[in-house]
Backbone bond lengths (Angstrom), bond angles and torsions (degrees), N, CA, C in turn:
res aa  C-N    CA-C-N  psi(-1)  N-CA   C-N-CA  omega(-1)  CA-C   N-CA-C  phi
1 M - - - 1.462 - - 1.526 108.18 -
2 K 1.333 115.55 120.90 1.473 121.57 176.89 1.538 108.92 -86.69
3 R 1.318 114.71 141.11 1.459 121.02 -176.74 1.539 111.58 -108.00
4 I 1.336 114.60 134.04 1.466 122.04 177.90 1.522 108.17 -110.08
5 V 1.336 114.76 138.26 1.460 121.77 165.46 1.503 105.96 -116.47
6 I 1.339 115.64 127.57 1.465 121.86 179.31 1.515 110.01 -98.93
7 L 1.338 116.28 131.29 1.459 121.66 171.58 1.524 107.68 -107.62
8 A 1.335 115.39 130.60 1.474 121.05 -178.35 1.532 109.85 -146.57
9 S 1.311 114.96 152.12 1.468 119.75 179.71 1.517 114.45 -112.31
10 G 1.341 116.91 -17.43 1.477 118.14 -168.74 1.504 114.93 -124.14
11 S 1.338 114.06 -131.60 1.452 120.24 -170.59 1.527 112.88 -72.91
12 G 1.330 118.28 -27.17 1.444 120.79 170.85 1.501 116.87 85.25
13 T 1.326 118.87 23.51 1.463 119.17 179.18 1.535 111.27 -65.26
14 N 1.325 117.87 -40.06 1.467 120.00 176.42 1.523 110.84 -66.22
15 A 1.320 115.93 -41.33 1.486 119.29 179.08 1.545 108.96 -61.36
16 E 1.309 117.99 -45.12 1.455 121.61 179.51 1.528 110.05 -61.12
17 N 1.323 117.27 -43.98 1.475 120.88 178.53 1.531 111.31 -60.14
18 I 1.329 117.38 -40.52 1.450 122.16 178.41 1.526 110.70 -65.44
19 I 1.332 115.92 -45.74 1.480 120.75 178.77 1.517 110.43 -58.50
20 L 1.317 117.36 -47.93 1.464 121.01 -179.75 1.529 111.65 -64.00
21 Y 1.336 117.86 -39.11 1.454 121.79 -178.69 1.533 110.76 -61.83
22 F 1.337 116.94 -40.77 1.478 120.76 -176.60 1.527 112.65 -94.55
23 H 1.293 118.27 6.19 1.460 122.88 -174.70 1.545 112.45 -51.88
24 N 1.298 118.09 -44.07 1.469 121.91 -177.39 1.530 112.60 -108.87
25 S 1.321 117.29 15.33 1.474 120.77 -177.49 1.552 109.76 -70.09
26 V 1.327 114.90 141.25 1.440 119.85 174.00 1.540 110.96 -94.02
27 D 1.321 116.11 -8.06 1.460 121.21 -176.71 1.523 115.01 -105.23
28 I 1.317 116.35 -29.99 1.470 121.20 -170.86 1.548 109.40 -136.62
29 N 1.327 115.08 134.83 1.458 120.03 -179.32 1.531 109.84 -130.24
30 V 1.331 116.11 133.96 1.480 120.34 172.90 1.526 105.52 -81.51
31 E 1.318 115.35 111.51 1.437 123.21 -172.57 1.525 112.39 -86.56
32 L 1.342 116.55 -36.04 1.450 121.02 -168.04 1.514 109.79 -163.05
33 V 1.333 116.93 146.20 1.462 123.15 171.08 1.517 107.68 -118.07
34 L 1.328 115.75 127.23 1.462 121.52 178.06 1.512 109.46 -117.84
35 S 1.330 115.42 141.53 1.464 120.11 176.99 1.520 110.88 -134.23
36 N 1.323 114.88 146.42 1.459 120.83 175.96 1.514 111.54 -85.21
37 K 1.340 117.72 3.66 1.459 122.75 178.10 1.532 108.52 -126.64
38 K 1.349 116.20 120.45 1.457 118.37 -174.70 1.536 112.56 -70.35
39 D 1.342 117.32 -16.55 1.480 120.20 179.37 1.533 111.63 -109.03
40 A 1.336 117.94 16.94 1.459 121.04 -179.36 1.539 109.89 -66.88
41 K 1.314 115.45 137.48 1.475 121.27 -179.91 1.514 111.91 -62.10
42 V 1.331 117.83 -24.51 1.472 120.45 179.77 1.533 110.21 -59.42
43 L 1.322 117.78 -33.15 1.462 121.42 -179.25 1.546 110.04 -67.05
44 E 1.331 116.47 -39.06 1.464 120.52 175.55 1.530 110.29 -64.04
45 R 1.325 116.24 -45.54 1.476 119.59 179.91 1.521 111.11 -59.83
46 A 1.324 116.82 -47.63 1.464 120.55 -177.76 1.535 109.96 -63.04
47 N 1.302 117.07 -44.17 1.460 121.59 179.02 1.524 111.44 -59.72
48 R 1.320 116.38 -44.68 1.458 121.53 179.52 1.514 111.06 -61.86
49 L 1.336 117.12 -32.32 1.470 121.59 -178.33 1.536 112.45 -91.01
50 G 1.341 115.73 6.54 1.462 120.07 175.03 1.533 114.42 79.05
51 I 1.318 116.57 21.54 1.467 121.61 178.63 1.527 108.63 -100.93
52 K 1.323 116.84 131.65 1.465 119.68 176.80 1.523 108.41 -61.21
53 C 1.335 113.74 143.42 1.474 117.26 -179.49 1.535 109.21 -149.98
54 E 1.310 114.68 154.79 1.455 120.11 174.42 1.529 109.74 -159.07
55 S 1.305 113.54 163.86 1.466 120.27 178.85 1.519 108.46 -111.58
56 F 1.305 114.75 164.14 1.473 119.93 -179.27 1.523 107.73 -149.00
57 N 1.326 115.09 163.06 1.461 119.88 178.01 1.536 109.58 -107.64
58 R 1.302 116.16 176.89 1.477 120.98 -174.82 1.538 110.13 -64.75
59 G 1.327 117.69 -36.11 1.455 120.02 178.62 1.522 112.15 -61.58
60 D 1.358 116.06 -44.46 1.466 121.43 177.23 1.548 110.16 -61.31
61 F 1.329 115.58 -40.84 1.461 120.86 -175.70 1.511 111.44 -68.22
62 N 1.294 116.87 -37.47 1.460 121.09 -177.19 1.535 113.16 -89.38
63 S 1.328 116.06 -6.84 1.477 119.25 173.84 1.526 107.83 -97.17
64 D 1.311 115.62 -169.50 1.463 119.26 179.95 1.533 112.51 -83.30
65 K 1.320 118.38 -4.45 1.471 120.99 -174.29 1.546 111.37 -59.13
66 I 1.335 116.76 -52.57 1.476 120.15 -179.37 1.533 110.73 -72.64
67 L 1.313 117.31 -37.95 1.464 120.16 177.23 1.532 110.21 -59.39
68 D 1.298 118.36 -44.69 1.467 121.77 179.05 1.525 110.86 -63.77
69 L 1.318 117.92 -40.85 1.467 121.88 177.43 1.529 110.00 -62.89
70 L 1.330 117.21 -45.93 1.468 120.55 179.36 1.520 111.61 -62.61
71 K 1.328 118.22 -39.52 1.466 120.90 178.31 1.536 110.85 -61.62
72 K 1.338 117.63 -33.36 1.462 121.22 -179.68 1.524 111.81 -79.32
73 K 1.343 117.64 -32.18 1.475 120.67 -167.79 1.531 114.35 -110.04
74 A 1.345 119.90 -16.41 1.457 120.01 -168.26 1.506 113.76 -123.47
75 D 1.341 114.86 139.29 1.455 121.50 162.75 1.530 108.30 -98.20
76 Y 1.338 115.70 -32.92 1.456 122.59 177.50 1.530 108.23 -134.86
77 I 1.338 113.84 146.83 1.476 121.03 175.17 1.512 106.42 -113.72
78 I 1.354 114.82 130.31 1.454 120.59 179.74 1.515 108.49 -114.75
79 L 1.316 116.86 126.01 1.471 121.38 175.66 1.520 108.28 -96.07
80 A 1.325 115.60 118.71 1.467 121.61 -178.13 1.525 107.66 -124.87
81 G 1.319 114.56 79.64 1.459 119.31 -176.80 1.507 111.94 77.27
82 F 1.327 115.56 38.47 1.459 120.79 176.78 1.509 109.38 -97.54
83 L 1.333 117.91 127.40 1.466 120.89 -166.38 1.539 114.82 -101.86
84 W 1.289 119.07 -7.70 1.456 119.52 179.49 1.512 111.17 -90.77
85 K 1.331 114.66 150.74 1.449 120.67 175.34 1.535 108.84 -71.28
86 I 1.315 115.99 137.90 1.464 121.22 -177.86 1.525 109.67 -79.13
87 P 1.354 116.73 127.94 1.476 119.06 -179.91 1.537 111.43 -60.76
88 E 1.309 114.79 148.87 1.463 121.07 -178.72 1.532 112.07 -58.85
89 S 1.326 117.13 -32.52 1.475 120.11 -179.30 1.528 110.95 -63.56
90 I 1.326 117.86 -36.52 1.467 122.00 178.17 1.524 110.52 -73.02
91 I 1.341 116.45 -41.54 1.466 120.14 178.48 1.521 110.09 -61.78
92 T 1.319 117.24 -41.99 1.473 122.03 179.91 1.546 110.20 -64.51
93 A 1.319 117.42 -39.26 1.455 121.41 -177.12 1.538 112.50 -74.55
94 F 1.353 115.89 -21.79 1.484 120.39 -176.91 1.536 110.12 -128.66
95 P 1.311 118.46 63.02 1.485 119.45 -178.37 1.529 110.55 -65.70
96 N 1.327 115.60 128.16 1.460 122.08 -179.01 1.536 112.08 53.52
97 K 1.325 115.18 33.46 1.465 120.65 177.63 1.538 110.78 -128.95
98 I 1.337 115.66 9.47 1.472 121.08 176.55 1.507 106.64 -117.42
99 I 1.324 116.13 119.59 1.476 121.68 -174.70 1.516 108.78 -118.67
100 N 1.306 116.26 134.53 1.484 124.14 179.69 1.514 108.91 -122.61
101 I 1.337 114.03 154.89 1.471 119.94 170.40 1.519 107.28 -117.96
102 H 1.327 115.73 139.88 1.460 121.08 -179.92 1.518 109.02 -127.05
103 P 1.336 119.47 138.39 1.468 122.57 -174.72 1.520 113.32 -86.36
104 A 1.322 117.46 45.94 1.458 122.36 175.37 1.514 107.95 -161.65
105 L 1.306 115.59 170.79 1.473 121.98 178.11 1.533 108.02 -89.20
106 L 1.310 115.73 90.44 1.469 119.35 -179.91 1.515 108.92 -60.31
107 P 1.325 118.84 146.96 1.455 126.40 13.38 1.534 115.80 -83.06
108 K 1.325 118.18 -1.24 1.460 119.93 178.61 1.530 109.96 -68.58
109 Y 1.317 115.34 140.71 1.470 123.90 170.52 1.527 113.37 59.88
110 G 1.331 115.06 36.63 1.448 120.32 173.87 1.510 110.87 -109.01
111 G 1.300 115.92 177.51 1.442 122.15 176.61 1.522 113.27 105.16
112 K 1.307 114.09 176.10 1.463 121.61 -177.93 1.526 111.19 -55.93
113 G 1.284 116.75 130.49 1.458 121.75 176.95 1.517 114.15 84.78
114 M 1.322 117.88 -4.63 1.466 120.83 179.41 1.525 109.49 -99.60
115 Y 1.334 113.37 90.54 1.465 120.62 178.23 1.530 108.47 -147.33
116 G 1.320 115.01 159.79 1.461 120.80 174.41 1.514 115.26 50.54
117 M 1.329 114.15 -132.70 1.474 119.17 -175.62 1.517 113.08 -65.98
118 Y 1.324 118.44 -22.21 1.491 119.75 175.89 1.532 109.84 -59.45
119 V 1.324 115.93 -41.68 1.447 121.27 178.87 1.532 110.02 -67.15
120 H 1.314 118.04 -49.26 1.460 120.59 -174.95 1.534 111.53 -66.83
121 N 1.326 118.01 -36.33 1.468 120.56 174.85 1.513 111.21 -63.21
122 A 1.328 117.37 -39.67 1.472 121.72 179.37 1.528 110.27 -65.76
123 V 1.321 117.45 -39.66 1.478 122.41 178.98 1.523 109.13 -61.53
124 V 1.337 117.75 -45.73 1.474 122.09 178.74 1.525 109.92 -65.57
125 K 1.305 117.05 -48.42 1.467 121.45 -177.11 1.539 111.76 -57.29
126 N 1.358 115.13 -38.89 1.458 119.89 -177.72 1.526 113.48 -90.07
127 K 1.341 115.39 8.34 1.464 121.42 176.41 1.535 112.21 51.33
128 E 1.324 115.96 45.41 1.452 121.02 178.33 1.537 109.59 -65.28
129 L 1.311 116.57 145.70 1.475 122.07 179.58 1.521 111.35 -88.28
130 E 1.334 117.39 -15.87 1.440 120.76 178.05 1.528 109.95 -150.30
131 S 1.300 113.83 157.54 1.452 121.76 172.69 1.513 107.10 -146.63
132 G 1.323 116.90 -175.32 1.463 118.72 -179.45 1.513 110.86 168.07
133 I 1.312 114.80 -158.72 1.458 121.65 179.40 1.531 110.26 -120.17
134 T 1.316 114.32 153.77 1.436 121.27 173.38 1.528 108.60 -130.62
135 I 1.323 115.62 128.79 1.471 120.31 174.47 1.534 104.42 -109.57
136 H 1.317 116.06 128.13 1.472 119.54 -173.15 1.521 111.19 -147.43
137 Y 1.332 114.28 160.12 1.460 120.45 171.76 1.512 108.94 -73.08
138 V 1.310 115.80 153.51 1.447 121.43 179.39 1.535 108.99 -96.87
139 N 1.325 114.08 133.02 1.457 120.07 171.66 1.528 109.04 -123.13
140 E 1.308 118.04 -162.63 1.464 120.87 -174.60 1.531 113.91 -73.93
141 N 1.322 119.59 -9.84 1.460 122.58 179.27 1.518 110.60 -113.94
142 Y 1.328 116.36 144.08 1.464 120.77 177.42 1.529 111.06 -55.14
143 D 1.333 116.62 123.72 1.454 123.86 169.32 1.531 114.71 59.64
144 E 1.323 117.48 27.21 1.460 119.53 -178.74 1.520 113.42 -115.52
145 G 1.326 118.48 3.13 1.452 121.46 179.71 1.517 111.70 -69.59
146 A 1.330 116.77 163.24 1.450 122.43 -177.49 1.538 110.98 -56.23
147 I 1.319 115.04 133.86 1.461 121.65 -178.52 1.529 109.59 -76.77
148 I 1.327 115.71 129.73 1.455 122.87 176.19 1.511 111.04 -93.64
149 F 1.348 116.65 -41.38 1.464 122.20 -171.12 1.508 110.37 -159.84
150 Q 1.316 115.73 139.79 1.502 121.95 171.14 1.502 108.38 -132.80
151 K 1.319 114.72 146.27 1.477 121.76 174.56 1.517 105.80 -139.01
152 K 1.342 115.84 129.44 1.460 118.09 -176.55 1.511 112.11 -121.47
153 F 1.302 114.50 167.37 1.474 122.45 175.05 1.511 107.83 -144.66
154 E 1.315 114.90 161.01 1.459 121.79 179.11 1.519 108.87 -77.64
155 V 1.309 116.43 132.44 1.461 121.51 171.85 1.508 107.24 -88.84
156 L 1.321 117.94 118.60 1.459 122.02 179.71 1.505 110.62 -80.38
157 P 1.343 116.91 150.81 1.467 118.50 -178.16 1.527 114.54 -56.78
158 M 1.332 116.58 -28.42 1.465 118.57 -179.35 1.511 113.76 -91.42
159 D 1.338 118.61 0.06 1.471 121.86 -178.73 1.518 110.55 -66.67
160 T 1.337 114.30 132.00 1.470 120.75 172.83 1.530 108.40 -93.62
161 A 1.309 117.48 172.03 1.472 121.13 176.12 1.512 110.18 -58.60
162 E 1.333 116.83 -36.34 1.476 121.03 179.29 1.531 111.04 -67.07
163 D 1.347 117.00 -37.85 1.476 120.47 177.21 1.529 109.54 -63.58
164 I 1.321 116.17 -42.54 1.457 121.21 179.80 1.539 109.34 -63.71
165 A 1.322 116.41 -42.70 1.480 120.45 179.70 1.529 110.29 -58.18
166 K 1.340 117.59 -42.13 1.470 120.78 -179.87 1.518 110.45 -63.91
167 K 1.339 116.43 -43.22 1.479 120.30 179.09 1.528 111.06 -63.32
168 I 1.353 115.28 -40.63 1.465 120.62 179.05 1.505 109.91 -62.78
169 H 1.343 117.47 -46.86 1.462 120.04 -179.89 1.528 112.25 -58.99
170 T 1.333 115.87 -41.43 1.468 118.92 177.33 1.522 111.65 -59.39
171 L 1.335 116.18 -44.28 1.482 120.03 178.52 1.539 111.17 -65.09
172 E 1.330 115.97 -40.18 1.470 119.40 178.89 1.520 111.41 -60.26
173 Y 1.342 116.01 -50.09 1.451 120.99 -176.63 1.543 111.09 -63.68
174 E 1.330 117.18 -38.51 1.451 121.11 -179.38 1.529 112.44 -70.36
175 N 1.323 116.76 -37.41 1.468 120.61 -166.09 1.519 115.74 -107.90
176 F 1.323 119.72 -35.16 1.472 120.11 -171.00 1.536 112.96 -58.61
177 P 1.346 118.77 -51.17 1.496 117.44 -179.14 1.524 111.60 -62.63
178 K 1.303 117.60 -38.57 1.464 120.92 -177.64 1.534 111.47 -65.31
179 I 1.328 115.67 -40.14 1.481 119.87 -179.72 1.536 109.47 -71.17
180 I 1.334 117.44 -38.37 1.473 120.39 175.97 1.532 108.59 -58.62
181 E 1.321 116.19 -48.55 1.447 120.90 -179.24 1.524 111.78 -59.57
182 K 1.323 115.90 -45.93 1.470 120.86 -179.58 1.529 110.95 -60.10
183 V 1.332 117.40 -47.08 1.453 121.97 -179.39 1.530 110.66 -60.53
184 I 1.338 116.61 -46.71 1.456 120.62 -177.34 1.542 110.34 -66.24
185 L 1.307 117.83 -45.26 1.466 120.28 -178.19 1.538 111.86 -67.43
186 E 1.328 116.59 -33.89 1.471 118.98 -179.99 1.541 111.84 -77.33
187 N 1.334 116.86 -33.06 1.478 120.62 -172.54 1.514 113.24 -104.04
188 G 1.302 118.05 -14.23 1.446 121.35 178.73 1.519 114.86 72.48
């Protein structure tokens, strides 16, 4: 049984979707949800679904405290709306075992500060013809790790940033848990 620890900063809809997807899995278990915000809704969602959860501060994250916890609890780390850069010590300890989802077709609209509605507003402003999601491994730079999977859709001329956000969420919910499962089952 492979163990997942989910890191999230916000409402946790992707985290909840992942937890529900693996609820009855014999191969993969969501072991823990961690958040850098003690009042993040993701913690409520995880608690309601019976998943252990806790919050941490930047000092804990940059020290060995979170690294040691991850070494005990995780085979894979999943970022589901987690906004902090991952320390090099964690990346080194989990090579090709940290997976992130990004709400754009990387390399476009990636990097520090490019998340959520910031991405969708930029897509509309630049009159992009398509957008989508990218699932990728995490390395030492924001949104620059090797791409595992992309799924795109046509941006219609009348689409607002909110319309794009809805389409992105649909793709995330459909694809993120399946790709996580595929990566873990193929790589062990």
